[in-house]
C-alpha positions as a printed NumPy array, in Angstrom:
array([[-15.996,  17.283,  40.47 ],
       [-15.911,  21.191,  39.95 ],
       [-12.529,  21.635,  39.271],
       [-12.398,  18.41 ,  37.285],
       [-14.443,  20.132,  34.91 ],
       [-12.458,  22.732,  34.594],
       [ -9.042,  21.075,  33.178],
       [-11.131,  19.293,  30.817],
       [-10.754,  21.451,  28.467],
       [ -6.964,  22.195,  29.176],
       [ -6.099,  18.328,  28.849],
       [ -8.028,  18.073,  25.631],
       [ -5.821,  20.664,  24.161],
       [ -2.663,  19.149,  25.519],
       [ -3.815,  16.263,  24.03 ],
       [ -4.409,  17.519,  20.649],
       [ -1.386,  19.743,  20.933],
       [  0.684,  16.496,  21.07 ],
       [ -0.813,  14.873,  18.431],
       [ -0.051,  17.97 ,  16.129],
       [  3.213,  18.027,  17.244],
       [  4.333,  14.778,  16.446],
       [  2.824,  14.738,  12.713],
       [  5.53 ,  17.631,  12.151],
       [  7.529,  16.639,   9.485],
       [  5.547,  13.618,   8.036],
       [  4.855,  13.407,   4.667],
       [  1.276,  14.418,   4.244],
       [  0.85 ,  12.961,   1.486],
       [  2.097,   9.314,   2.305],
       [ -0.917,   6.782,   2.638],
       [  0.604,   3.328,   3.401],
       [ -0.889,   0.723,   1.711],
       [ -2.307,  -2.956,   3.501],
       [ -1.596,  -4.818,   0.097],
       [  2.516,  -3.477,   0.635],
       [  4.244,  -7.258,   0.922],
       [  1.192,  -8.903,  -0.485],
       [  0.335, -10.616,  -4.039],
       [ -1.8  ,  -8.526,  -6.746],
       [ -5.567,  -9.324,  -5.717],
       [ -7.064, -11.908,  -8.183],
       [ -8.937, -10.058, -10.99 ],
       [-10.442, -10.541, -14.246],
       [-10.721,  -7.907, -16.622],
       [-11.018,  -7.031, -20.211],
       [ -8.072,  -5.331, -22.246],
       [ -8.943,  -2.103, -23.864],
       [ -6.54 ,  -2.717, -27.058],
       [ -8.139,  -6.307, -28.621],
       [-10.756,  -7.164, -25.907],
       [ -8.799, -10.179, -24.796],
       [ -9.594, -11.537, -20.821],
       [ -6.673, -10.945, -18.73 ],
       [ -6.405, -12.478, -14.868],
       [ -3.731, -12.286, -12.69 ],
       [ -1.53 , -15.369, -13.824],
       [ -1.371, -13.11 , -17.504],
       [  1.08 , -10.101, -15.472],
       [  4.308,  -9.714, -16.321],
       [  7.179, -12.185, -14.172],
       [  9.477,  -9.645, -13.629],
       [  9.013,  -6.057, -11.96 ],
       [  6.616,  -3.521, -13.224],
       [  4.227,  -0.818, -12.576],
       [  0.183,  -0.535, -11.867],
       [ -0.481,   2.468, -12.988],
       [ -4.311,   3.667, -12.41 ],
       [ -5.476,   6.736, -14.927],
       [ -8.558,   8.09 , -16.529],
       [ -8.788,  10.648, -19.067],
       [-11.212,  12.489, -16.468],
       [ -8.107,  12.939, -14.519],
       [ -6.567,  16.476, -14.635],
       [ -3.594,  14.498, -12.579],
       [ -3.161,  12.325, -15.425],
       [ -2.926,  14.647, -18.22 ],
       [  0.249,  16.125, -15.901],
       [  1.939,  12.477, -15.804],
       [  1.377,  10.942, -19.   ],
       [  4.141,  12.622, -20.995],
       [  6.773,  11.283, -18.047],
       [  5.024,   7.772, -18.361],
       [  6.138,   7.579, -22.078],
       [  9.309,   8.579, -21.152],
       [  9.124,   5.503, -18.635],
       [  8.086,   3.614, -21.309],
       [ 10.838,   4.349, -23.652],
       [ 13.018,   3.556, -21.547],
       [ 11.766,  -0.279, -20.844],
       [ 10.143,   0.763, -17.816],
       [  7.188,  -2.103, -18.261],
       [  3.94 ,  -0.444, -17.247],
       [  0.021,  -1.814, -16.515],
       [ -2.111,   0.832, -17.576],
       [ -5.517,   0.587, -15.575],
       [ -7.966,   2.925, -17.232],
       [-10.337,   3.771, -13.909],
       [-13.547,   4.481, -14.26 ],
       [-13.784,   5.473, -17.9  ],
       [-15.041,   4.888, -20.877],
       [-12.959,   2.84 , -23.542],
       [-14.048,   5.181, -26.434],
       [-12.461,   8.277, -24.492],
       [ -9.788,   6.345, -23.477],
       [ -8.71 ,   5.279, -26.725],
       [ -9.069,   8.85 , -27.794],
       [ -6.953,   9.585, -25.377],
       [ -4.181,   7.201, -26.09 ],
       [ -4.145,   7.958, -29.402],
       [ -3.567,  11.573, -29.045],
       [ -0.938,  11.403, -26.046],
       [  0.743,   7.828, -26.843],
       [  0.479,   4.724, -25.245],
       [  3.077,   3.963, -22.461],
       [  1.063,   0.664, -21.373],
       [  2.382,  -2.968, -22.288],
       [ -1.355,  -3.772, -21.541],
       [ -4.447,  -1.563, -20.705],
       [ -7.371,  -3.177, -18.713],
       [-10.515,  -1.688, -18.22 ],
       [-11.896,  -0.875, -14.592],
       [-14.797,   0.402, -15.766],
       [-16.994,   0.361, -12.218],
       [-13.629,   0.538, -10.454],
       [-13.717,  -3.225,  -8.138],
       [-10.24 ,  -3.784,  -9.188],
       [ -9.438,  -0.23 ,  -7.609],
       [-11.377,  -1.061,  -4.687],
       [ -8.917,  -4.83 ,  -4.281],
       [ -6.084,  -2.782,  -4.891],
       [ -7.086,   0.337,  -1.993],
       [ -7.152,   3.127,  -4.736],
       [ -8.254,   6.252,  -3.391],
       [ -8.089,   8.165,  -6.717],
       [ -6.171,   8.543,  -9.881],
       [ -3.05 ,   8.915, -10.677],
       [ -2.289,   5.751,  -8.561],
       [  0.64 ,   3.608,  -9.353],
       [  2.11 ,   0.546,  -7.52 ],
       [  5.244,  -1.548,  -7.708],
       [  5.147,  -5.209,  -8.34 ],
       [  7.979,  -7.36 ,  -7.922],
       [  8.833, -10.255, -10.445],
       [  6.759, -12.297,  -7.921],
       [  3.847, -10.471,  -7.784],
       [  4.419,  -8.918,  -4.496],
       [  3.344,  -5.439,  -4.386],
       [  6.259,  -3.401,  -2.689],
       [  5.52 ,   0.175,  -2.747],
       [  2.402,   2.561,  -3.545],
       [  2.819,   5.921,  -4.834],
       [ -0.228,   8.39 ,  -4.874],
       [ -0.208,  11.134,  -6.879],
       [  1.423,  12.331, -10.161],
       [  5.101,  10.175, -11.144],
       [  7.505,  12.502, -12.226],
       [ 11.125,  13.241, -12.664],
       [ 11.208,  14.394,  -8.741],
       [ 10.122,  10.97 ,  -7.216],
       [ 10.877,   8.882, -10.193],
       [ 14.182,   7.682,  -8.319],
       [ 12.874,   6.684,  -4.85 ],
       [ 10.322,   4.364,  -7.027],
       [ 12.67 ,   3.238,  -9.262],
       [ 14.256,   1.934,  -6.049],
       [ 11.698,  -0.096,  -5.675],
       [ 11.995,  -1.782,  -9.112],
       [ 14.583,  -4.844,  -8.299]])
């Protein structure tokens, strides 16, 4: 029994070494989404622009992006100019103002420009929870049938856009 206890730390070390070895070369930023391959969850959110109540059926029936952002988010400030470029190139983007105040969001868009076709307010973060959002910015690619086909956590930029664009079919 004593010999077994002697080798227990060695066994634990070997198991951890194998686990760490298997993680080498994997993208540490990648976080799979349980929603990929499923429809966008049902929701009822108010538009920032006109106080219209939007539901799932009001979303486009062509491929589009759902982008979660907030004025409190430093990375969203970095991402925003590229979203403007995408919108100017004709990429449809639905913005979700995530856990934010309406007045701050309106001021942000007035100063920085508006890349979104529609901006929905998720002040309490409930839609974000339904979508599995872990923070902002976070973007989902949705196909024409309303299925989530890709999730990107972090800033969208010229470097990663070609991969994301590949999912917009």
